[in-house]
C-alpha positions in Angstrom: -5.9 -139.3 -62.7 -6.6 -135.7 -63.7 -4.0 -134.2 -65.9 -3.1 -130.5 -65.6 -1.1 -130.4 -68.7 -1.6 -127.1 -70.6 -2.4 -125.2 -67.4 -0.4 -123.1 -64.9 -1.1 -122.0 -61.4 -0.8 -118.3 -60.8 -1.7 -117.0 -57.4 -3.9 -120.0 -56.7 -5.9 -119.8 -60.0 -5.8 -122.3 -62.9 -5.0 -120.5 -66.1 -4.3 -121.6 -69.7 -0.6 -121.6 -70.4 -1.0 -119.4 -73.4 -2.6 -116.6 -71.6 -0.7 -113.3 -71.5 0.6 -111.9 -68.3 -1.8 -108.9 -68.4 -4.8 -111.1 -69.1 -3.8 -113.3 -66.2 -3.4 -110.3 -63.9 -6.8 -109.0 -65.0 -8.6 -112.2 -64.3 -6.8 -112.6 -61.0 -8.0 -109.1 -60.0 -11.6 -109.9 -61.0 -11.5 -113.1 -59.0 -10.2 -111.3 -55.9 -12.8 -108.5 -56.3 -15.6 -111.1 -56.4 -14.1 -112.9 -53.4 -13.9 -109.6 -51.4 -17.5 -108.8 -52.4 -18.6 -112.2 -51.2 -16.8 -111.8 -47.8 -18.3 -108.3 -47.3 -21.8 -109.5 -48.1 -21.5 -112.4 -45.7 -20.2 -110.1 -43.0 -23.1 -107.6 -43.3 -25.5 -107.3 -40.3 -28.5 -108.6 -42.3 -26.6 -111.7 -43.4 -25.3 -112.4 -39.9 -28.8 -112.1 -38.5 -30.1 -114.5 -41.0 -27.4 -117.0 -40.2 -28.1 -116.6 -36.4 -31.9 -117.1 -37.0 -31.3 -120.1 -39.1 -29.0 -121.8 -36.6 -31.3 -120.9 -33.7 -34.3 -122.5 -35.5 -32.3 -125.6 -36.2 -31.3 -125.9 -32.6 -34.9 -125.4 -31.3 -36.2 -128.1 -33.7 -33.5 -130.5 -32.6 -34.3 -129.8 -28.9 -38.0 -130.4 -29.4 -37.3 -133.7 -31.3 -35.0 -134.8 -28.4 -37.5 -133.7 -25.7 -40.4 -135.5 -27.5 -38.2 -138.7 -27.8 -37.4 -138.5 -24.0 -41.0 -138.1 -23.0 -42.1 -140.9 -25.2 -39.5 -143.2 -23.6 -40.7 -142.1 -20.1 -44.3 -142.8 -21.0 -43.5 -146.1 -22.6 -41.5 -147.0 -19.4 -44.4 -146.0 -17.1 -47.0 -147.8 -19.2 -45.0 -151.0 -19.7 -44.0 -151.3 -16.0 -40.3 -150.7 -16.6 -39.9 -148.2 -13.8 -38.9 -149.6 -10.4 -42.1 -148.4 -8.9 -44.0 -151.1 -10.8 -41.5 -153.8 -10.0 -42.1 -153.2 -6.3 -45.9 -153.2 -6.5 -46.2 -157.0 -6.0 -47.8 -157.3 -2.6 -49.1 -153.7 -2.6 -48.0 -150.2 -3.7 -44.3 -149.9 -2.8 -44.7 -153.0 -0.6 -43.5 -151.6 2.7 -43.9 -155.1 4.1 -40.6 -156.0 2.3 -38.9 -154.1 5.2 -40.1 -156.8 7.6 -39.7 -155.8 11.2 -36.8 -153.4 10.5 -38.2 -149.8 10.7 -35.1 -148.4 9.0 -35.7 -150.7 6.0 -39.3 -149.7 5.9 -38.5 -146.0 6.0 -35.9 -146.5 3.2 -38.5 -148.3 1.0 -41.0 -145.5 1.7 -38.6 -142.7 0.8 -37.5 -144.4 -2.4 -41.1 -145.0 -3.4 -42.1 -141.4 -2.4 -39.2 -139.9 -4.4 -40.1 -141.9 -7.5 -43.8 -140.8 -7.1 -42.6 -137.2 -6.8 -40.8 -137.5 -10.2 -43.9 -138.9 -11.9 -46.1 -136.2 -10.4 -43.7 -133.4 -11.2 -43.3 -134.5 -14.8 -47.1 -135.1 -15.2 -46.6 -138.8 -16.0 -49.3 -141.4 -15.2 -49.3 -142.9 -11.8 -49.2 -146.8 -11.8 -52.7 -148.2 -11.8 -52.0 -150.4 -8.8 -52.0 -147.4 -6.5 -55.7 -146.9 -7.2 -56.5 -150.5 -6.2 -55.9 -150.1 -2.4 -56.7 -147.4 0.2 -53.0 -147.4 1.2 -51.9 -146.8 -2.4 -54.3 -143.9 -2.9 -53.3 -142.4 0.4 -49.6 -142.8 -0.6 -50.2 -140.8 -3.8 -52.2 -138.1 -1.9 -49.4 -137.7 0.8 -46.8 -137.4 -2.0 -48.9 -134.8 -3.8 -49.0 -132.7 -0.6 -45.2 -132.6 -0.5 -44.8 -131.9 -4.2 -47.4 -129.1 -4.1 -45.8 -127.4 -1.1 -42.3 -127.6 -2.6 -43.5 -126.4 -6.0 -45.1 -123.3 -4.4 -42.0 -122.6 -2.4 -40.2 -121.9 -5.7 -42.3 -118.8 -6.3 -42.9 -117.8 -2.7 -42.2 -114.1 -2.0 -42.0 -114.4 1.8 -38.7 -115.5 3.3 -38.6 -119.0 4.8 -38.0 -119.4 8.5 -35.2 -122.0 9.3 -35.8 -124.8 11.7 -36.3 -123.7 15.3 -35.3 -126.2 17.9 -38.0 -125.2 20.3 -40.7 -126.8 18.1 -38.9 -130.1 17.5 -39.9 -133.2 19.5 -37.7 -136.3 19.1 -38.2 -140.0 19.9 -34.6 -141.2 19.6 -35.4 -145.0 19.9 -37.7 -144.7 16.9 -35.6 -142.1 15.0 -38.7 -140.0 14.7 -38.7 -136.1 14.7 -42.0 -134.2 15.1 -42.5 -130.5 14.4 -45.1 -129.5 16.9 -47.8 -127.0 16.0 -50.3 -125.9 18.6 -54.1 -126.5 17.9 -53.4 -129.0 15.1 -53.9 -132.1 17.2 -50.6 -131.8 19.0 -52.0 -133.5 22.1 -52.8 -136.5 19.9 -49.3 -136.6 18.5 -47.7 -136.2 22.0 -49.9 -138.9 23.4 -48.7 -141.1 20.5 -45.0 -140.4 21.4 -45.7 -141.3 25.0 -47.5 -144.5 23.9 -44.7 -145.8 21.7 -42.1 -145.1 24.4 -44.2 -147.1 27.0 -45.0 -144.0 29.1 -48.1 -142.9 30.8 -50.7 -141.6 28.3 -53.5 -140.5 30.6 -53.0 -137.2 32.5 -55.4 -135.2 34.7 -54.8 -132.1 32.7 -53.7 -131.6 29.1 -51.0 -129.3 30.3 -49.4 -132.2 32.2 -49.1 -134.1 28.9 -47.3 -131.1 27.2 -45.0 -130.6 30.2 -44.1 -134.3 30.1 -43.3 -134.1 26.4 -40.9 -131.3 27.0 -39.1 -133.3 29.7 -38.7 -136.4 27.5 -38.8 -135.4 23.8 -37.3 -131.9 23.6 -33.8 -131.6 22.2 -32.1 -128.2 22.0 -29.7 -126.5 19.8 -27.9 -127.9 16.7 -28.6 -131.5 17.8 -32.3 -131.0 17.4 -31.8 -129.6 13.8 -29.3 -132.4 13.0 -31.7 -135.1 14.2 -34.6 -133.6 12.4 -32.7 -133.7 9.1 -31.6 -137.3 9.7 -34.7 -138.9 11.3 -38.1 -139.6 9.8 -39.6 -136.1 10.2 -43.3 -135.5 10.5 -45.6 -132.4 10.7 -49.3 -132.3 11.4 -51.3 -129.3 10.1 -54.9 -128.1 10.2 -57.3 -125.9 8.3 -56.5 -122.3 9.5 -60.1 -121.2 10.2 -61.1 -124.3 12.2 -57.8 -124.1 14.1 -58.6 -120.5 15.0 -62.1 -121.5 16.3 -60.5 -124.3 18.3 -58.1 -121.8 19.8 -60.9 -119.5 20.7 -62.9 -122.2 22.4 -60.0 -123.8 24.3 -58.0 -120.7 25.2 -60.6 -117.9 25.5 -63.8 -119.5 26.5 -62.0 -121.7 29.0 -60.3 -118.5 30.3 -56.8 -120.0 30.3 -54.6 -117.7 32.4 -52.1 -116.6 29.7 -55.0 -115.6 27.5 -57.0 -113.9 30.2 -54.2 -111.4 30.4 -54.7 -110.7 26.7 -58.5 -110.0 27.0 -58.0 -106.3 26.9 -55.9 -106.6 23.8 -58.5 -108.7 22.1 -61.1 -106.0 22.8 -58.9 -103.1 21.6 -60.4 -103.1 18.1 -64.0 -104.1 19.0 -65.5 -100.9 17.7 -63.4 -100.7 14.5 -64.3 -102.1 11.1 -61.7 -104.0 9.2 -61.2 -101.0 6.9 -60.7 -98.7 9.8 -58.2 -101.1 11.3 -56.2 -101.1 8.0 -56.3 -97.3 7.5 -55.2 -96.6 11.1 -53.0 -99.5 12.3 -52.0 -101.5 9.2 -51.1 -98.6 7.0 -48.7 -100.7 4.9 -51.7 -102.6 3.5 -54.4 -101.8 1.0 -57.6 -103.8 0.1 -57.1 -105.4 -3.3 -60.6 -104.5 -4.2 -59.5 -100.8 -4.2 -56.8 -101.2 -6.9 -58.7 -99.2 -9.4 -60.1 -96.6 -7.1 -58.9 -93.0 -6.5 -56.7 -90.8 -8.6 -54.1 -92.1 -11.1 -51.4 -91.2 -8.7 -53.1 -93.2 -5.9 -53.5 -96.2 -8.3 -49.8 -96.0 -9.2 -48.8 -96.0 -5.5 -51.1 -98.9 -4.8 -48.5 -101.4 -6.2 -46.1 -100.5 -3.4 -48.4 -101.7 -0.6 -49.1 -105.2 0.8 -52.5 -106.4 -0.3 -55.6 -107.5 1.7 -56.8 -110.3 -0.5 -60.4 -111.3 -1.2 -61.2 -114.6 0.4 -62.4 -116.9 -2.4 -65.8 -118.4 -1.8 -66.8 -116.0 0.9 -70.0 -114.9 -0.8 -71.3 -118.5 -0.9 -70.2 -119.0 2.7 -72.0 -115.9 3.9 -75.2 -117.0 2.1 -75.2 -120.4 3.9 -78.0 -121.1 6.3 -76.9 -122.1 9.8 -78.4 -122.8 13.1 -78.6 -120.0 15.6 -77.1 -121.2 18.9 -78.0 -118.6 21.4 -76.0 -115.7 22.9 -72.4 -115.9 23.7 -71.0 -115.2 27.2 -70.2 -111.5 27.8 -67.4 -112.0 30.3 -65.0 -112.9 27.6 -64.1 -111.3 24.2 -66.4 -112.2 21.3 -65.1 -114.4 18.5 -65.1 -111.4 16.2 -63.0 -109.3 18.6 -60.6 -112.2 19.0 -60.3 -112.9 15.3 -59.7 -109.2 14.3 -57.0 -108.9 17.0 -55.3 -112.1 15.7 -55.4 -110.8 12.2 -53.8 -107.6 13.4 -51.1 -109.4 15.3 -50.1 -111.4 12.3 -50.4 -108.7 9.6 -48.5 -106.0 11.5 -45.4 -108.1 11.0 -45.7 -107.9 7.3 -42.9 -110.1 5.8 -40.5 -109.6 8.8 -39.4 -113.1 9.8 -38.2 -112.1 13.3 -41.6 -110.5 14.1 -43.5 -113.5 12.7 -41.6 -115.9 15.0 -42.7 -113.9 18.1 -46.5 -114.3 17.5 -48.4 -116.5 20.0 -48.0 -120.1 18.7 -51.6 -121.0 19.5 -52.9 -118.7 16.7 -49.7 -117.8 14.8 -49.3 -119.1 11.2 -48.3 -122.7 11.0 -45.7 -122.0 8.3 -43.9 -119.7 10.7 -43.1 -122.6 13.0 -42.9 -125.6 10.7 -42.0 -124.2 7.3 -42.2 -126.8 4.4 -39.9 -124.5 2.4 -37.2 -124.8 5.0 -37.8 -128.5 6.1 -37.9 -131.6 3.9 -40.7 -133.3 5.7 -41.1 -137.1 5.1 -44.7 -137.0 6.0 -47.2 -134.1 6.0 -50.2 -135.2 8.1 -53.5 -133.3 8.1 -55.7 -133.4 11.1 -58.7 -133.8 8.7 -57.2 -137.1 7.4 -55.5 -138.2 10.6 -57.3 -141.6 10.6 -55.8 -142.3 7.1 -52.3 -141.0 7.9 -51.7 -142.7 11.3 -51.6 -146.3 10.1 -48.7 -145.4 7.8 -46.8 -143.5 10.6 -47.1 -146.6 12.8 -45.9 -148.9 10.0 -42.9 -146.6 9.3 -41.6 -146.7 12.9 -42.6 -150.4 13.4 -44.7 -149.9 16.6 -48.0 -151.5 17.3 -49.9 -151.8 20.5 -49.8 -155.6 20.3 -50.2 -158.4 17.7 -54.0 -158.1 17.8 -53.8 -154.3 17.3 -51.4 -154.7 14.4 -53.9 -157.0 12.6 -56.7 -154.5 13.4 -54.7 -151.6 12.1 -53.9 -153.4 8.9 -57.7 -153.8 8.3 -58.8 -150.4 9.6 -58.0 -146.8 8.9 -58.6 -145.7 12.5 -55.3 -145.8 14.4 -54.9 -142.4 16.1 -55.2 -142.0 19.8 -58.1 -139.7 20.8 -57.6 -137.0 23.3 -59.3 -133.7 24.3 -63.0 -133.9 24.6 -65.4 -131.3 23.3 -65.4 -128.0 25.2 -69.0 -127.6 26.6 -69.2 -123.8 26.1 -68.0 -124.0 22.5 -70.5 -123.6 19.7 -70.2 -124.7 16.1 -67.7 -123.4 13.5 -70.6 -121.8 11.5 -71.8 -120.0 14.6 -68.5 -118.2 15.1 -67.4 -117.6 11.5 -70.8 -116.0 10.6 -70.0 -113.3 13.2 -67.5 -111.9 10.7 -68.4 -109.5 7.9 -67.1 -109.6 4.4 -64.0 -107.3 5.0 -63.3 -109.2 8.2 -63.1 -112.5 6.3 -60.7 -110.9 3.8 -58.5 -109.7 6.6 -58.4 -113.1 8.3 -57.8 -114.9 5.0 -54.9 -112.5 4.2 -53.4 -113.1 7.7 -53.4 -116.9 7.1 -52.8 -116.9 3.3 -49.4 -118.7 3.6 -51.1 -121.6 5.5 -53.9 -121.8 3.0 -51.5 -121.6 0.0 -48.7 -124.0 1.0 -50.9 -126.6 2.7 -53.6 -126.7 0.0 -56.6 -125.6 2.0 -59.6 -123.7 0.7 -61.0 -121.0 3.0 -64.5 -122.3 3.3 -64.0 -125.9 2.4 -63.3 -126.8 6.0 
């Protein structure tokens, strides 16, 4: 016990009892003066800034320590097999076979596995090694990367997304399957598949008959279509923009399809104009990116307010490629160059106006303007270039095989897509048509389809 004998408390200060009143008052005043000085110094801007800086640094250090600890736990979890992905890998990646003959169960397993793969990919964590051991596992990772890539790019996209449009949705209700139809991406193959799984006729005298039949049986209108697309397994199939354009030219222009014959005069309207003349006279809200540093300082300042004609990456190497000359083209139809320049003009004149973009002819309009991955949460993004790898999974997800023998064959083979549309006899090679375009033409066409290239991970000349 501390004894305070011989002391007195005066205004909160311990003083010897023998001190005089004046002395005690003086010492009290000195103490209060020092206390006020201390408070004033602590309240000065410099001191306050120092305290804020110190506290901020401590918080940052604590956050980094916590983040490092969390990442370490995630890595240990992924490496040790603690995540549920690993637990389901017995019998194959995600083991869709656990769903048995119940398509809903199979789809549920697929979605859980896909979502967990998304998290690993988004966080940069290692993918379980078992996915590399089978073609199905590798394909599963690749399909998930497609979805992650598109959604990641959507976050920084400057063009407004276009909501679901019921006119492009095809639905197979018995299989709870919704398909966003894009023209010239293998849509005839997908529609034939829908007919097949619904036990309908799959062979038609004309391709148009197949498309009309699909409208009668698989088209759902209004809010119901959007609601089903959100609830069902939803699928989209896309294609490299330039090969799609060549396919459109061959099938619609060279074949002289009636709706396109009426457009022939339009396709020829810019035949004598260079790409730069077209931009300066008809696409005045654009400027070539290569011209950013040209002109006066005032013109360079104004450049930032225009939309840009981008330089197509890899075009120099493409133009330097050797290719086989395939003879003259028919002169009774527009040339590919005339067609391509008019297509670029039709797309680019809309700028970023979504209503205008929706009105472009679906055979050559941008794919993202009809089936926008920023507006839809697709379960499966199929590419025409990998259709033979993608179709076995689609069949497995809806639980439909041709017969028991076909099921065994599909489990052993990657080829499972029905084949429709033979080669158009008048059509020449992709190289033949694309080499009709000059450097500025390629830039113009790349800019027109930039959204498709960007969101669906295509390189312009890696077709």
